[in-house]
N, C-alpha and C positions, 0 to 999 in steps of 0.2 A: 754973370755967367761965364765960367772959364771955357776957353776954346779947348776942344779935345786934342790930346797929344797925337801927332801923326803916328800911324803904325809903321814901324821900320822893318818888319819881317814880311817878305813876299808871301809867305804862307798865310798871313793874316790880311792880305790886301785883296782888292777886287780882281787882281790878276791871277790869283791862284784858283784852281778848279779841283773839285773832288775827283775828276777823272785822272788827275796826275797821281799815279801810284808808282812812279819810277823816276829816277833822276841820275844824272851824271854830274859830278862835281870835279872840276879841275881848276884849282885856285879860284880866281875871281869869276870864272865862267861856270854857270850852273844851268844845266839843260833839264827842264821838267817835261814829262811826256806820259802818255798812257802806255802801259806795258806792251800792248800790241804794236806800238810805234817804235819799239826798241831798235829794229834794223835801221829805220830812218834816223833815229837819234845817234846811233853809233856811226852811221855814215857822215852825219854832220860833224860829230866830234872828231873823227879821223881827218876829215876835210879841213877843219879848223887847225888841227895839229900840223898838218902839212903846210897849210897856208901861212901860219904864223911861226914856222920853225925858227927863223932868224930873229924876229922881233918878239917872239912869244915870251921869252924869259924877261926881257926888258919891260914889256907891257904888263906881264903878271906882277913884276916888282912894283911898277908905278901904281897899278890899281890897288895892290896890297898896301902900299904906303899911304895911299889916300883913303883906304878903307872902302873902296868901291867894288861893286860886283856888276856883272852882266847876267841877267836872268833871261834865258831863252825859253819861252813858254810855247810848246808845240801842241796847240789845240787840235784834237782829232777831227773836228767838224765845225761847220758854220755856227751851230747852236751854242757850243761851248765857247767859241771865239767871241760871239756877239754878247755874251754875258759880261765880258770884260771890255770889249772894244766895239760897241755898237756904233752905227753910222751917226747917230745924234751926238755922241760924245766926241767923235773925231772931227766933226764939222763945227761943233759948238761946245768946247770943253767946259765942264762944270766941276766945281769943287766936289770931292767925294768924301772928304773927312778922313781919307786914308793917306794923304800926302802924295797923291799921284794924279796925273791927268793923262789921257791918251794923247799921243803925239800924232803927227800927220801920217797918212797912208803913204808907204814907200813904194809899193808895187802891187798891181792887181793883175793876175794871170787870167786870160780868157777861159771860157768854159766853166770849170768848177770854181774858178776865181780864188786862187790862193792870195791872201793878203799878208803883208808884213807891215807891222806897225811898231813904232818906237815910242816909248813913254819913259817918264822918270818916276822913281819911287825913292823919295829922299835924295841922296846923292848917287843912288844906283840907277842902272839902266835896265829897262824891261823891253824885250823884243818879243812881240806876240806874233805867232805864225798860225794862220788858219789853214788846216790841212784838208785833205791829204796833200803831200808835197811830192814834187818830182825833182829830177836833177837840175833843171833850170831854176826852180824855187830854191834849192840848196845853194846854187851859185849866187842868187840874189840875196839870200840870207847871209852868206859869207861876205858879200860886199858891204852889207849893212854893218856887220861886225867889224870889218876893216875901218869903216868910217868912225865907229865909236872908239876903237882902240887908237886910231891916229888923230882924233879930234883934240885940238887944244881946249875945247869946251868940256872935255871929260874931267876937267879938274873940279 
């Protein structure tokens, strides 16, 4: 029996949700979100542009050369987030047949509990965010993006 070929498109992976009906593409950074989250997604996009102003061109070039992308998946609520990143997967990763495993939890916000989780999909990075998000969550998400862009393991 042949092993199934890993799916290389985020839209065909367990990370993609039918609630994602809008996206922002800027080179290797792709932000997927529900249309009602547009203000949050634009705020994240502009924050990333400001934050990466000096290193942005270099990082974009390096990711483009390597053929890598960073997919930011802004899940609007716990239910949609858990379909891709449930607690069982983050504590005990299981093969999914889709070429990806959920990574470790990066941050948990008290109260509603925003979570930021990093995973790999082939050579690409997936950053899952359980919403709704606030300014502190945006800062944590930008730090996670900083780590990905500056990591020598991004190769």
